[in-house]
C-alpha positions as CSV (number, residue, x, y, z in Angstrom):
1,M,171.8,102.0,151.4
2,P,168.8,103.3,149.4
3,F,166.2,100.9,148.4
4,D,166.9,98.4,151.2
5,L,163.8,96.4,152.2
6,R,162.2,96.9,155.5
7,P,162.2,93.9,157.8
8,Q,158.4,93.3,157.6
9,T,158.7,92.7,153.9
10,L,161.1,89.8,154.3
11,P,160.4,86.0,154.1
12,D,160.8,83.7,157.1
13,D,164.6,83.5,157.4
14,G,165.3,87.0,155.9
15,T,168.0,85.7,153.5
16,Q,166.0,84.2,150.6
17,A,163.4,85.9,148.5
18,A,159.8,84.8,148.3
19,P,158.8,83.5,144.8
20,H,157.0,86.7,143.8
21,A,159.9,88.9,145.0
22,R,162.3,86.8,142.8
23,A,160.1,87.3,139.8
24,V,160.0,91.1,140.3
25,A,163.8,91.1,140.9
26,Y,164.5,89.3,137.6
27,W,162.3,91.7,135.8
28,L,164.2,94.7,137.3
29,L,167.5,93.1,136.3
30,A,166.2,92.6,132.7
31,V,165.2,96.3,132.6
32,A,168.7,97.2,134.0
33,G,170.2,95.2,131.1
34,L,168.2,97.4,128.7
35,V,169.5,100.5,130.4
36,W,173.0,99.1,130.1
37,A,172.6,98.7,126.3
38,M,171.1,102.2,126.2
39,V,174.2,103.7,127.7
40,A,176.3,101.9,125.1
41,I,174.1,103.1,122.3
42,G,174.3,106.6,123.7
43,G,178.1,106.4,123.6
44,A,178.1,105.4,120.0
45,T,175.6,108.2,119.2
46,R,177.8,110.8,120.8
47,L,181.0,109.6,119.2
48,T,179.5,109.6,115.7
49,G,177.9,113.0,116.2
50,S,174.4,111.5,115.5
51,G,172.6,112.9,118.4
52,L,171.4,116.1,116.7
53,S,170.1,114.5,113.6
54,I,166.5,114.4,114.9
55,M,165.3,117.9,115.7
56,E,161.8,117.1,116.9
57,W,160.6,115.9,120.3
58,A,157.8,113.5,119.4
59,P,157.4,110.8,122.0
60,L,154.6,109.0,120.2
61,S,154.7,109.9,116.5
62,G,158.5,109.6,116.5
63,T,158.3,105.9,117.3
64,L,158.2,105.1,113.6
65,P,161.0,106.2,111.2
66,P,160.3,108.2,108.1
67,M,158.0,106.2,105.8
68,S,158.3,108.3,102.6
69,E,160.9,110.3,100.7
70,A,159.0,113.5,101.4
71,E,159.3,112.8,105.2
72,W,163.0,112.1,104.8
73,Q,163.5,115.3,102.9
74,R,161.5,117.3,105.6
75,L,163.7,116.0,108.4
76,Y,166.9,116.6,106.3
77,D,165.9,120.2,105.6
78,L,165.3,120.7,109.4
79,Y,168.8,119.3,110.1
80,R,170.4,121.6,107.6
81,T,169.2,124.6,109.7
82,I,171.5,123.9,112.6
83,P,175.2,124.8,113.1
84,Q,176.4,121.2,113.2
85,Y,175.4,120.8,109.5
86,A,176.8,124.1,108.4
87,L,180.1,123.7,110.3
88,L,180.7,119.9,110.1
89,N,178.5,118.1,107.6
90,A,177.6,120.6,104.9
91,G,177.0,118.8,101.6
92,F,177.1,115.2,102.9
93,G,173.8,114.5,101.3
94,M,170.8,112.4,102.1
95,E,172.8,109.2,102.5
96,G,175.1,110.9,105.0
97,F,172.1,112.2,106.9
98,K,170.5,108.7,107.0
99,E,173.6,107.2,108.5
100,I,173.5,109.5,111.5
101,F,169.7,109.5,111.7
102,W,169.4,105.8,112.2
103,L,171.7,105.7,115.2
104,E,169.8,108.5,116.9
105,W,166.5,106.9,116.0
106,L,167.7,103.6,117.6
107,H,168.8,105.5,120.7
108,R,165.3,107.0,121.1
109,F,163.5,103.8,120.2
110,W,165.5,102.0,122.8
111,G,164.5,104.5,125.4
112,R,160.8,103.9,124.5
113,L,161.4,100.2,124.7
114,I,162.8,100.6,128.2
115,G,159.8,102.6,129.2
116,L,157.4,100.0,127.8
117,A,159.3,97.1,129.5
118,Y,159.2,98.9,132.8
119,A,155.7,100.3,132.8
120,G,154.2,97.2,131.3
121,G,156.0,94.9,133.8
122,L,155.0,97.1,136.7
123,A,151.4,97.1,135.6
124,W,151.4,93.3,135.2
125,F,152.9,92.6,138.7
126,W,150.7,95.3,140.3
127,L,147.4,94.1,138.9
128,R,148.1,90.5,139.9
129,G,149.1,91.6,143.5
130,R,152.6,90.4,143.1
131,I,154.5,93.5,144.2
132,P,156.3,92.7,147.5
133,A,154.9,94.8,150.4
134,G,156.8,98.1,150.8
135,S,158.1,98.1,147.3
136,K,155.4,100.0,145.5
137,P,156.7,103.6,146.3
138,R,160.2,102.9,145.1
139,L,159.0,101.2,141.9
140,L,156.8,104.2,141.2
141,G,159.8,106.4,141.9
142,L,161.8,104.5,139.3
143,L,159.0,105.0,136.8
144,A,159.1,108.8,137.5
145,L,162.9,108.8,137.1
146,G,162.5,107.1,133.7
147,G,160.1,109.8,132.5
148,L,162.4,112.5,133.8
149,Q,165.3,110.9,131.9
150,G,163.4,111.3,128.7
151,A,162.8,114.9,129.3
152,V,166.4,115.5,130.3
153,G,167.5,113.7,127.1
154,W,165.6,116.3,125.0
155,Y,166.8,119.1,127.2
156,M,170.4,117.9,126.4
157,V,169.7,117.5,122.6
158,A,168.1,121.0,122.4
159,S,171.4,122.6,123.6
160,G,173.0,121.4,120.4
161,F,170.8,123.6,118.2
162,E,172.1,126.8,119.7
163,A,174.2,129.2,117.5
164,D,177.9,128.2,117.0
165,R,177.4,124.9,118.8
166,T,178.1,121.6,117.0
167,A,177.4,119.3,119.9
168,V,175.4,119.2,123.1
169,A,176.3,121.2,126.2
170,P,178.7,119.2,128.4
171,Y,176.8,120.0,131.6
172,R,173.6,118.7,130.1
173,L,175.4,115.6,128.9
174,V,176.7,114.9,132.3
175,I,173.3,115.3,133.9
176,H,171.8,112.9,131.3
177,L,174.6,110.4,132.0
178,G,174.4,110.7,135.7
179,L,170.7,110.1,135.7
180,A,171.2,107.0,133.6
181,L,173.7,105.7,136.1
182,L,171.3,106.5,139.0
183,I,168.4,104.6,137.3
184,F,170.7,101.6,136.6
185,S,172.0,101.6,140.2
186,A,168.5,101.8,141.6
187,L,167.2,99.0,139.4
188,V,170.1,96.7,140.3
189,W,170.1,97.5,144.1
190,T,166.3,97.1,144.4
191,A,166.6,93.7,142.6
192,L,169.4,92.6,144.8
193,G,167.4,93.6,147.9
194,L,164.5,91.5,146.8
195,L,166.7,88.5,146.1
196,R,168.6,88.7,149.4
197,P,167.0,91.2,151.8
198,V,169.2,90.7,154.8
199,G,173.0,91.0,154.9
200,T,175.1,88.0,155.8
201,A,178.7,89.3,156.1
202,A,180.6,88.8,159.3
203,P,182.0,91.8,161.3
204,E,185.5,91.2,159.9
205,A,184.1,92.2,156.5
206,R,183.6,95.8,157.6
207,P,187.1,97.1,156.6
208,V,186.6,95.5,153.1
209,R,183.2,97.2,152.7
210,R,184.7,100.6,153.7
211,M,187.3,100.2,151.0
212,V,184.7,99.1,148.5
213,K,182.6,102.2,149.4
214,V,185.5,104.5,148.7
215,A,186.2,102.8,145.4
216,V,182.6,103.1,144.4
217,W,182.5,106.9,145.1
218,A,185.7,107.3,143.2
219,L,184.3,105.2,140.3
220,V,181.1,107.4,140.2
221,A,183.2,110.5,140.2
222,A,185.4,109.2,137.4
223,M,182.4,108.3,135.4
224,L,180.9,111.8,135.7
225,A,184.3,113.3,134.9
226,G,184.3,111.0,131.9
227,G,181.1,112.8,130.8
228,F,182.9,116.1,130.8
229,V,185.7,114.4,128.8
230,A,183.1,113.3,126.3
231,G,181.3,116.7,126.3
232,T,184.5,118.7,125.7
233,R,186.1,116.1,123.4
234,A,189.1,116.2,125.7
235,G,190.0,112.6,124.8
236,F,191.2,113.8,121.4
237,S,194.1,115.7,123.1
238,F,197.1,114.6,125.1
239,N,197.0,111.1,123.7
240,T,199.9,109.7,125.6
241,F,199.9,107.7,128.9
242,P,200.8,108.1,131.7
243,L,202.4,111.5,130.9
244,M,200.4,114.4,129.4
245,D,202.5,116.3,126.9
246,G,205.6,114.9,128.5
247,Q,204.6,115.9,132.0
248,W,202.6,114.4,134.9
249,L,200.6,117.7,134.9
250,P,201.2,120.0,132.0
251,D,201.1,123.8,132.4
252,G,197.7,125.4,132.2
253,Y,195.7,123.3,134.7
254,L,194.1,126.5,136.1
255,M,194.5,128.7,133.1
256,M,190.8,129.8,133.0
257,D,189.1,132.4,135.2
258,P,187.1,131.9,137.4
259,W,189.2,129.0,138.5
260,W,186.4,126.5,139.0
261,T,185.5,126.5,135.3
262,N,188.7,124.6,134.6
263,F,187.2,121.5,136.1
264,T,184.4,121.3,133.4
265,T,185.7,123.3,130.4
266,N,189.5,123.3,130.4
267,I,190.4,120.3,128.2
268,L,193.7,119.7,130.0
269,A,192.1,119.8,133.5
270,V,189.1,117.8,132.5
271,Q,191.2,114.9,131.1
272,F,193.7,115.1,134.0
273,N,190.8,114.8,136.6
274,H,189.4,111.8,134.8
275,R,192.8,110.1,134.8
276,L,193.3,110.9,138.5
277,L,189.9,109.8,139.7
278,A,190.1,106.6,137.6
279,T,193.5,105.8,139.2
280,V,192.2,106.4,142.7
281,A,189.3,104.1,142.0
282,A,191.6,101.4,140.6
283,V,194.0,101.7,143.6
284,M,191.0,101.4,146.1
285,A,189.5,98.5,144.2
286,L,192.8,96.6,144.2
287,G,193.2,97.4,147.9
288,A,189.7,95.9,148.5
289,V,190.8,92.8,146.6
290,W,193.9,92.5,148.9
291,A,191.8,93.1,152.0
292,A,189.2,90.5,150.9
293,R,191.9,87.9,150.3
294,R,193.1,88.5,153.9
295,R,189.9,88.9,155.8
296,L,187.1,87.1,153.9
297,P,186.5,83.4,153.7
298,A,186.2,81.8,150.3
299,G,182.6,82.4,149.1
300,P,180.3,84.8,147.3
301,A,181.4,88.0,149.1
302,R,185.1,87.4,148.4
303,H,184.3,86.5,144.8
304,A,182.2,89.6,144.4
305,V,185.2,91.8,145.4
306,Y,187.5,89.9,143.1
307,A,185.0,90.6,140.3
308,L,185.0,94.3,141.1
309,G,188.8,94.3,140.9
310,A,188.8,92.5,137.6
311,T,186.2,94.8,136.0
312,V,188.0,97.9,137.2
313,A,191.3,96.6,135.8
314,L,189.6,95.9,132.5
315,Q,188.0,99.4,132.4
316,Y,191.3,101.1,133.2
317,A,193.1,99.2,130.4
318,L,190.3,100.1,128.0
319,G,190.5,103.8,129.0
320,V,194.2,103.8,128.2
321,A,193.7,102.1,124.9
322,T,190.9,104.5,124.0
323,L,193.1,107.4,124.8
324,V,196.3,106.4,123.0
325,H,194.3,105.3,119.9
326,V,192.6,108.8,119.8
327,V,189.1,107.6,120.7
328,P,187.9,105.3,117.9
329,V,184.1,104.7,118.0
330,S,184.5,101.0,118.8
331,L,186.8,101.5,121.8
332,G,185.0,104.6,123.0
333,T,181.7,102.8,123.0
334,L,183.2,99.7,124.7
335,H,184.8,101.9,127.3
336,Q,181.4,103.6,128.1
337,A,179.6,100.2,128.2
338,T,182.2,98.7,130.5
339,A,181.8,101.6,133.0
340,V,178.3,100.3,133.6
341,L,179.7,96.7,134.1
342,V,182.0,98.2,136.7
343,L,179.1,99.9,138.4
344,A,177.1,96.6,138.5
345,A,180.1,94.7,140.0
346,A,180.5,97.4,142.6
347,L,176.8,97.2,143.6
348,V,177.0,93.4,143.9
349,A,180.1,93.6,146.0
350,L,178.5,96.2,148.3
351,H,175.4,94.1,148.6
352,R,177.3,90.9,149.4
353,L,179.3,92.8,152.1
354,R,176.3,94.0,154.1
355,A,176.6,93.0,157.7
356,A,174.4,90.4,159.2
357,P,172.0,91.8,161.8
358,L,173.2,91.4,165.4
359,H,169.8,90.7,166.9
360,P,167.5,89.6,164.0
361,A,163.8,90.2,164.8
362,P,161.2,87.6,164.0
363,L,160.1,88.1,160.4
364,R,156.9,87.2,158.8
365,P,156.5,86.0,155.2
366,A,156.4,88.7,152.5
367,S,153.0,89.9,151.5
368,T,151.8,89.3,148.0
369,K,149.1,91.9,148.0
């Protein structure tokens, strides 16, 4: 898997982290927690239509909110120039503008907080020589990914200012979401690798790990498909389950031409694909739970697979509830936040199921320089 540690970076027995590595791992997990909250805030921002309320890209000066009535009026006047205001929010006044402004401001402020927590932590560990050997390139890579995510976020928001558009472009939304999930996964996997660099699972765990891998890929696909559901507002249609408009697959799945555009712009197809991928992921996760019960001894690996099954079941139930209640903000935000919980559980399960080395080489203590 990406971000696994090299043998020469491991402590004496290869299974427990050196003290400095543990500290770095806990810092990475704390940053991952901030990213988790960011995804939830992003979900609420999208569902309330707040994301287009700030029309300027000001990484430094935008840290502070408006400090005067004149500044509030200037930003409100800017917002009134875009289609979302004219088509959806015309006349809602300064108070209505402030309601959507604060949520978008919080979303951007939280992004800056993540950047500060990561860059500041990295500098602190680096200057004190506490970065484990071999970890510096990947930690710098994560810093670059964070900067890229900020640029992608603005690239996404800018699409909402185009003529006749009242929300951001679905493709850009999915890119932004996918990069957030990638950053979260890299943070968690790197931290897990620092805490327990060498796998310990016995050979009989391999079939379970294969099932978990399939479940993980299905989960990621379902999450990205969920981004298209959000971008096209497909969740506000076909609000019954398990049937759609009284059918398993309603007419019109391939109604658009060219055919491949149906998978990202046809509301019926977009929602059906999300349902299908989520169901495949749930079946594979429950299959992994059954296999873990049969093949794995009681212990952390089996419990990690159980936790994955439980979080997938919770997420599936939340998805159904969000759909049949026509996507209320509270349920929609919780559904998006729980997707990250599922991803975290999947990463932990995969990490716990890593095979023990057949012929472990002698290992020297991790360097602290």
